MARTORDO-507153 format. One record per atom (N, C-alpha, C): residue in one letter; x, y, z. Coordinates in pm, whole numbers, plus 50000, padded with zeros to 5 digits. Atoms other than C-alpha are relative to their C-alpha. Last residue first. Example, Ala and Ser with C-alpha at 12.3 -4.5 7.8 and 13.67 -1.06 7.14 Angstrom:
BEGIN
S499184988149994S513674989450714S499235010950073A500894988150000A512304955050780A500905012050000
This chain:
BEGIN
X500565011850066X339015706595325X500674997849865X500674996550124X341045729895541X499504987149936X500354985949989X342015727195908X499335005149873X501444998149995X341845689295919X499575014450005X500374996149864X345485685196010X498505002350014X499825011849915X346035665895689X499595003050144X501075009450034X344575694995492X500064987850092X501244994849941X346805719895671X498824990849972X499855000849856X349845698495588X498725004850069X500275013849961X348685693795230X500084998350150X501425002750019X348455731295181X499644985950043X500774992949898X351875736595335X498514996949987X499755006649872X353505709695122X499175006550110X500765012550000X351885723194805X500154992850133X501424996649993X353135758194879X499154987550006X500294994849866X356625745494957X498515002950015X499945011249905X356755723794642X499635004750140X501215007950022X355595752594421X499944988650100X499965008550118X358365773394573X498674992749987X500165014349974X357535800294823X500034992449868X499025007450079X358925833794723X499924985150028X499014991450062X356325858894830X500984992349912X500145000450145X353405834994888X501115007749928X499405012250053X354475828195243X499924999149849X498564998250018X353805863995344X500624988049928X499764996250139X350075857895287X501495002249972X499895011850084X349985838695617X500255003449853X498854998750089X350785869995812X500134988449903X500214988150082X347465875095993X501115001849897X498984989649993X347825839596118X499675011549907X500594987349961X344555820396136X501015011350012X501064995650089X345665790095935X499415013550034X499504997150135X349015785296107X498905006349914X498984989549989X347705788396462X500495003949862X500704987549972X344555768496377X500995011650009X500614995450124X346585740896217X499285013250017X498914995050083X348655737896533X499455005649869X499584987649934X345495734496743X501145006449920X501004989850031X344105709196495X500395013450062X499844996550141X347295688896516X499025011149960X498844991150009X347135690196894X500255004349855X500314988049920X343605675996910X501135010149986X500704990750087X344455651896626X499625012850073X499094989550045X347005635696855X499325010449910X500474993950125X344105617097021X500945011349958X501035007950066X344835592097297X499605005749864X500644990650092X348125607497402X498994992349917X500875006250100X349425589397709X499355010849916X501405001349962X352145608897882X499234992949890X500915000750114X355925606197855X498594997350050X500605012950034X357695616398172X499135001249877X499495006150122X359945647098169X499364986849962X499175011649968X359375656598533X500484992349878X499334999249870X358105692098498X500924988350026X498864991050002X357315693998128X500784999950131X500154991149884X355125663098122X501245008850008X499105001449887X355385648397773X499645009950111X500584990749903X353265641197469X500734997850131X499845003249859X355145624697182X499335011050081X500304989649902X354595623196810X500284995150141X499745005049865X355615604496497X499815011450099X501224999049918X353945618596185X500184993850138X500355013649957X356995606595985X498684999450075X499755009750105X357575637895779X499544985950038X500924998350113X355945663896002X500174989149895X499154999850119X357635651296317X499085000549878X500315008750113X355385659896609X500995002149886X499124998650117X356045673296956X499584990449891X500395009250109X353625679597245X500905002849880X499204997850120X354955694597569X499584989549897X499805011150093X352685697497872X500785004549876X500075012549923X352635720098177X500354988149912X499394997649870X353495754798046X500024987850087X500944991749923X351045751497758X500535003350138X499845000749855X353605739197507X498975009050066X500894990949929X353225730697138X500204998150150X500485003949867X355885714496923X499135011050056X500624989149927X356845714596559X499594994950137X500785003249880X359215692896362X499325012650050X500894989149959X360755693596015X499184995150118X501325003349946X363775671695941X499195012750018X500784989449938X366995672895742X498624995550044X500445004749869X369045641895680X499165010450074X500765012550015X369375647595304X499564994050133X499335009149907X370295684095357X499214987050004X500815006049895X369275705795063X500814990050080X500015014749988X371755726394868X499144995450117X498865005249924X370845762394798X499834985150023X500315005149867X368295769494527X501264994750068X499825014549995X369655789494235X499794995250143X501215006850052X368315824694172X500124984849999X499974998250146X371805839294226X498894992049933X498924990850030X371685824894579X500125000649848X499314999750129X368435808394683X501095010649996X499315012850022X366615796594994X500774999849868X499685006449872X365175828195150X500844987549982X501205003949927X365355845794817X500454993450130X501194995950077X367815863494585X498684995150061X501085007749936X370905862894805X498685004749940X500165012550074X373525876194561X498894991250059X500834997750117X373075911394695X499804987549916X501444999649969X374345899795034X499115001749877X500454986149993X377785890394894X498495000450021X500994996550101X378635854294976X499555014550017X499334993350111X381845850295176X499035004449890X499324988149951X380275842195513X500695007849889X500974989849960X377785818395359X500685013050040X500814996350115X380445798695171X499025011150036X499244990150077X382865798895463X499185005049881X499045006150093X380215781395669X500735011049924X498714993250001X378525797195971X501054992649916X499964988550090X374955786195893X501425005349979X498984990149965X374975750996041X500075011249898X500094995949860X371965727596051X500995011050038X498815001549917X371195719195692X499815005550139X498864994550072X368725729695424X501284999550085X500045005350136X365865707495541X501165005249915X498605001750042X366825715695901X500094994349859X499895003550141X363465730096007X501484999449964X498655003850044X362505731996374X499954996149853X499835007050127X359455750096506X501464997149973X498585000050038X358205761796845X500144991449875X499445008550106X354605771296922X501515001549990X499044992850083X352865784697230X500754990149911X498965009350044X349655771097380X500945007949910X499084997450110X347425794997575X500944988149975X500235009550109X344475783597783X500975001349884X500665012549962X344675814498001X499754991449877X499085011350021X347175840297878X499354986550032X500475011249920X344645868497833X500864987949968X500945009050065X346505898097697X499594989150096X499375011650062X348475928297805X498994991649925X501085009750017X346265950798017X500524987349933X501324994050018X349355968898126X498924989549996X500284988349916X352525948898084X498605005149974X499885003749859X353485914197958X499675011550094X499204991449914X352265921097607X499984995250144X500854993149902X350955892197401X500885008050095X499354995649877X352545878697082X499065007850090X500555007249886X350265861496829X500635004250134X499565013649971X350985886696557X499354994150123X501215008349990X349035916796430X500364985450032X499765013949963X351635944496467X498684992450017X501185007150051X350635976696294X500134985050026X499665008850111X353005996996509X498714993649948X501085006250076X352666026496748X500554991249887X499734999350144X355476033696992X498914992449926X501064992050060X354346040697349X500195002049851X499464987950061X357706028697476X498925009249945X499284992349899X356236003297719X500495013449945X500984994249909X353745992097455X500685008650107X500654989050073X356515987997198X498905006350084X499144988150000X358525968497454X499385011549922X499704995149865X355775943497533X500805013049995X501104991749949X354355939597181X500275005850139X500344988950091X357775929097049X498835008250053X499144988549973X358845908397352X499615012049914X500664990149914X355825885297332X500865012550020X500744990650085X357215866097034X499325010950081X499094989850053X359795850397267X499275010149914X499195003550117X356915832197433X500935011549961X499704988050077X354985831297758X501034996149894X498734998150070X353355800597906X500115014049938X500115000850145X350565800598166X501355002849933X500175013650049X350975792298533X500104998849848X499465010149910X352205823198715X499964985949942X501065009349958X351775848898438X500594988750084X500385009750102X354785872198441X498824991750048X500235013549950X354955902298670X499564991149885X500545009150101X356435936198589X499844986350064X500345013949971X357385965798804X499414992549882X501405000749961X357416003898797X499514985950023X500284989849899X360636004998600X498505000250032X500654988450059X360735971898409X499795010450110X500234988849909X363085943298494X499385011449921X500424986950048X363005910098315X499855009950114X500014991049886X364625875998344X499675014049950X500284986150036X363755850498077X499915007850131X500274989049906X365225815798118X499625013149930X498774993149960X364805787497864X499675011350099X500364993749872X362245761097762X501265006250060X500984989250023X362805753497390X499585007350127X499624990950108X366025732897404X499055011849987X498694994149967X365835713297728X500415010849901X500124989949895X362105708397657X501325006650039X499975006749870X362995690797330X499835010750107X500694992349897X362785699196961X499904991750128X501455001550001X365395681396752X499395008550110X500325013850035X369075680496664X498504997549990X500615001050132X369595718096650X499584986049960X501314993650007X370125722097025X499324998349865X499904986250046X372935696697041X498615005849975X498784994149945X372705665197253X500105014849964X499444989350081X369165652397206X501245005650069X500814997750120X367335621497326X500605010549906X500005011650090X369865607897575X499315003049867X500805011149949X370475641897733X499994988849897X499335007349892X372785671797705X499124989250061X500545013249969X370305691497494X500604993350122X499065010150049X370975728697486X499544986550052X499235006949899X368745758997529X501044990849937X500415014249998X367445784897287X500854993450108X500615000950134X367755822697243X499544985849972X499315009250087X368215825097619X499345000249863X500645012550039X366965855897795X500954991049923X498875009350014X367855887897977X499434986249972X500485013650025X365355916497939X501214991149972X498965009750035X366125950798086X499374986149986X500655013150003X363855981098104X501034990249946X499865010150105X365986011098196X499064988150021X500134994750135X365416043698383X499854989249893X501124990650000X364896035198750X499705005249860X501275007350011X367036004398694X498775009050014X500874993749902X370076025998623X498614993849986X501414997850038X372326002098431X499225006150117X500134986750060X376106005298479X498555004049974X499684990049898X376375975998721X499765014149949X501244996949926X374585954998457X500255010250111X500834991350082X377695957298239X498735004250073X499314987250012X380105943598498X499205010049916X500054992649873X377645916098590X500625013949985X501264992849995X377335905298226X499875008450127X500154990750113X381005896398204X498735008350015X498774992550026X382285878598516X499905009549882X499324995149880X379255863498689X501195009049972X500854993349901X376785857898408X500825007450106X500784989250059X379105850398117X499245007850106X499084989850051X381695830098310X499235012049945X499534992549884X378945811698498X500955011249958X501104991149961X377385801498166X500435008750118X500094989550101X380725787698045X498895009950035X498854991149982X381245768798371X499955011549900X500334990749892X377715754498345X501145009950026X501024990750049X378635739498007X499665010350107X499324991050094X381835723998138X499045010449945X499124991149923X380035709598442X500715009949909X500674987249975X377335695998210X500855009750081X499944991850121X379705669098086X499385013850023X498614995950018X380195655598438X500145009049877X499724989949897X376465654998504X501425005349986X500614987350035X375925636898172X500325011050100X499274990549914X378355608698237X499495014349975X500724998249875X376005581898101X500655009750097X499505009549901X378395569897835X499315001350135X500345013550049X376435587297559X500424989350100X501445001749981X376675619397763X499574986149957X500255001049857X380445615897788X498524997950029X499645013649960X380665608797417X499744997950149X501055008850052X378775640697343X500284985650041X501174999149913X381115659697573X498874991049952X501105000350095X384285648197398X498714999450082X500845012150011X386915658097651X498945001549893X501354997649947X389515685097589X499144987749980X500655012449955X393015671497535X498645002550064X499585013250050X394715705297512X499184988750059X499535008149887X392675736897590X500394986149947X498644996449963X392485760597293X500564992350117X499044998750110X388725758997256X501365004650049X498945010149989X386955748597576X501085001249892X498754994149952X384915780597602X501154990350012X500114996049859X381565762497580X501325005350058X498594997449975X382415745097251X500195004850143X499225012350010X378775747397146X501495002449998X500365008550113X377445781697244X500904987649999X500735011649949X377955796197594X499564990549889X499055008549926X380615820397470X499354987150050X499805012450076X378155834397213X500864990050077X498855008049956X376775863597418X500024986749924X500105014450028X374455887797237X501294993050041X498715006449972X373825923497352X499844985049989X500025014650004X371015945497219X501414994850022X498715006550013X370305982197280X499854984850012X500335014150012X367276004397230X501294992849969X499115010550050X367936039497357X499324986449990X500835012150010X366296072897421X500814989149931X500135005750134X369196096897502X499064987950002X501014992450074X368966119297809X499764994549860X501395002349960X370656093798037X498965007149915X500524990249903X374006093297861X498494999150017X499664986250035X374796060897674X499425009650104X500774991349911X374776025497812X500445014449977X501285006349970X375876000697546X499105009150081X500854999850120X378636021697392X498604994650028X500224986250042X380266029997725X499105001249879X500934993749907X379775994597855X499695014449959X501355004750028X381405979997545X498985007050089X500424993850126X384506001297588X498564996249967X500194985849973X384785990997952X499545007449875X501324997549944X384175954497867X499755014850024X499964990649888X387225952797641X498585003150048X500054985850029X387085921897423X499935008550126X498864993949931X388155886897530X500055015149977X500235001349856X384755871597448X501165005950081X500894989849947X385185885897100X499764999050150X500835007749909X388235865297012X499105009650076X500495011450077X389645884396715X499054991650082X499505013249958X390035917796891X499384989249912X498535000950002X389885954096778X500544986450041X499485001550136X386205955096678X501504998049993X498784992150004X385085948197038X500624998349862X499844994649865X381575935197099X501215009350006X499265007749901X381155930796727X500035006850136X498575001050025X378405947596529X500694991850106X499265008349905X374635944996511X501454998749958X500034994049866X372525972496351X500914992850099X499234987550000X373425963595992X500045006650137X498565002449999X372275927596045X500805013050015X499424992049893X368695938196135X501534998450008X500334985950015X367205927195805X500625008750108X501274996749934X369015893695813X499775015149997X501134999850095X371675885695550X498675003750066X499784995950139X374345878295819X498744997949916X501194992650043X373065874496175X500105004849855X501115009549998X375575846996262X498715006749955X500245005550133X378235871596145X498904989449998X500964992350079X377815890996471X499714994049862X499935006750131X379445863796686X499025006949904X498735007350002X380305879697024X500144991949871X500025014649993X377475903496948X501404994450003X498635005049987X376715940196996X499954984950019X499885013549949X373555958196888X501454995750000X498755007250030X372795994896842X499944986050060X500215014450016X369776017896826X501324993449962X498665005050030X369806053696954X499914984950001X499165005549895X366096061296939X501444997849951X499004990549953X364396084496693X500894995250112X500574991949893X361136065196639X501035009650061X500964990550058X362366052396302X499395009350103X499204990850081X365366036796476X499085010649940X499464989949909X363006021896733X500915009949929X501094992749934X360896003896472X500555011150088X500544990450096X363895993996260X498925008850064X498934990650034X365695977496551X499465010949908X499874989749897X362445962396679X501115010049970X499285004649881X361755943396359X500255011850093X499454989549914X359205947396079X500774993950116X500115003849859X358735919395826X500685010750085X501054992849932X358175935395484X499784996150145X499964985450012X360105910595275X498845006150079X500864994250102X360155874995407X500205015249995X501435000449971X363125865195619X499215004949879X500584987549954X366645857195508X498514998350025X499114988650015X369085829295428X499435013350051X500744991350090X367475797595555X500715013650001X499304998050127X370305778695720X499145006649893X498734993049988X369145782096081X500635003249865X498925006949932X365545772396013X501295007949993X500485012349939X362135785395908X501074992950082X498725006549972X363295820795845X499694987250076X499395006250115X360005831195684X501344993350022X498944991050047X358655856695931X500844993849888X500494986850037X355305838895968X501105009049946X500815001850120X356385802195966X499435013449951X499225002450123X359175812496201X499164998449875X499505013750005X356705826796457X500804998149871X500655009650088X356385864496469X500624986150014X501245004349937X357095890796734X499264989649919X501164997250086X359645906696500X498674996950067X500054986150042X362685910496729X498815003549910X499864991049885X362395878296927X499785014549959X501284999749928X361105859196624X500045010050116X500954993650093X364155868296414X498625000850063X499864985649988X366275860196718X499075007549905X500454996049866X364905824796726X500105015150019X501474998949995X365175820096350X499485004550136X500544990650098X368875829596353X498475000650002X499754985949973X370065813396677X499265009449904X498844995250076X368555778696648X500065015250009X498795004349929X366115757896854X501275004149928X499175008650083X363065777596735X501264996350077X500755004650117X360145797096881X500784990349914X499544993950125X361535801897230X499274993749883X499625009150109X359595793197542X500445007849877X499674992150119X359195810597878X500554990649893X500485007850115X357435791298155X500165008449873X499715014149977X359135802398476X499584991249883X501085007250068X359335838398362X500304985150011X499625011950078X361665853098622X498754993949939X501015010650007X361005888598744X500544988649914X500515003050134X364075909198825X498944989050010X501354994650015X364405921299185X499454998049858X500905005649897X367385899099271X498575004949985X501285003250065X369105906998941X498954995150099X500404989450094X372175924999076X498614997749941X500254987849925X372455902099377X499495011149908X501255001749924X372065870499171X499635012750076X501114998950094X374715882398926X498674999050073X500064986050043X377115888299214X498855002249903X500554991049897X376315854799378X499915014649957X499974986850063X376745833299064X499485010650097X499394990249910X377585798199189X500175013549930X499304990950091X375215773599023X500485012150081X498565002549993X374405748699299X500805008749904X499354993449887X370935763799347X501514997950009X498925009449973X369795753398997X500875005950112X500505013250038X366475770098911X501014989050028X501395001149951X367065803299084X499414986349968X500025004149859X370825798299036X498584998750055X500334987849927X370495798298659X499834996050146X498694993649986X371655772198410X499835013850063X499365004049874X368565750298468X501385006350017X500794995249886X366505768698205X500664996550133X501025009249951X369225763097947X499295005750123X500214998849855X371115791997788X498834991250044X500015013449939X372305780697442X499765000350151X500175011550088X373155816297334X500074987050079X498905009249967X372665843397595X499774987249920X500255013750043X370535872197465X501234991550027X498815008349993X370515905597644X499634985749964X500345014050020X367875931297552X501294992149994X498845008650020X368445966097695X499504985649990X500195014550002X365725992297664X501334993049975X498675006250003X365596029297745X499834985050018X499334997150127X362516050197664X501444995049996X498575002649992X360016037897923X500625003549866X499335000450129X356446049797980X501514998750019X498864990950006X354866040398311X500714998749865
């Protein structure tokens, strides 16, 4: 069935257990009722533990190493990377995005499509839902591609302005993780039950395809507190709820990835593209998901936070490459790391590129597993990188150091001689 109305909802820092289907004590009865017929992808993984690279993958269908925004503080993607906003705009759709923190998308190719939820308020989560609903869901005869981004669930979790708020990281360090998570779950409940519900009421499910997902999760555990600290199942395994007129079913055992959204919605819309990425459509013939491993990447070599005054005040024309302003390289972060992980829906393998330290873990119960030969996973990663149809993108503005690092990485993995 062809569809010409799409709504993509992204909830920042939405963990897989922050949903009543996976956490029965989460009290969201109205949201549950409205989404009772939505399919849940039980093994949905994002490509990065940060807002900017994750959304760049969501809208391009490419992994970070392909679209060029390796980490949160990289400034822009490679030239020539298509995204869903541009694709649907060119196809004659009404294309708009709304975000509670639109400046987080600054310098990205789809920045011009994403504005505030309510331009008349400072605190976006306090904006007028009625106005937003009217702009988000237009008259039925208009083909539409719409995007909505909630930030309220991001670090801070709505605690700002409350006197004597607790230090959640300290609570986790003290073993009071369940208590700390109560504040996080409260923020998620606010978004699902009191904001998103009012918007979903306006959606005619006979007409609209709706995708509700996390852009990454959140740590809240001994190994990782904040999502940008390192790759972890709490950070890369997030919810994806989907409704498509005529029905949709996710693979039962195999993993799906954020990169799958691009081929899925373009197939539903019947829009032709020259997409050659690793994403696989969830509808029609789709793709063979058996034996699939999906990739997530973390790169904090240039820092972990994008929303600095410096970035927000820099004119876009001064950004001369992914890592340079006025042709001068931006400051590197001396504690930055590069990690990658592979997931097959059952196992999670993570490796630190700098130290070569690795871990293999059971996704269901979190136990560490014996890994007799990490080279198996390194070769699989090398194959993904080496066989990408977009590998030539990296030559656009890669520094000599970057190119040498990549070549040595593939050599170490045994993919090239």
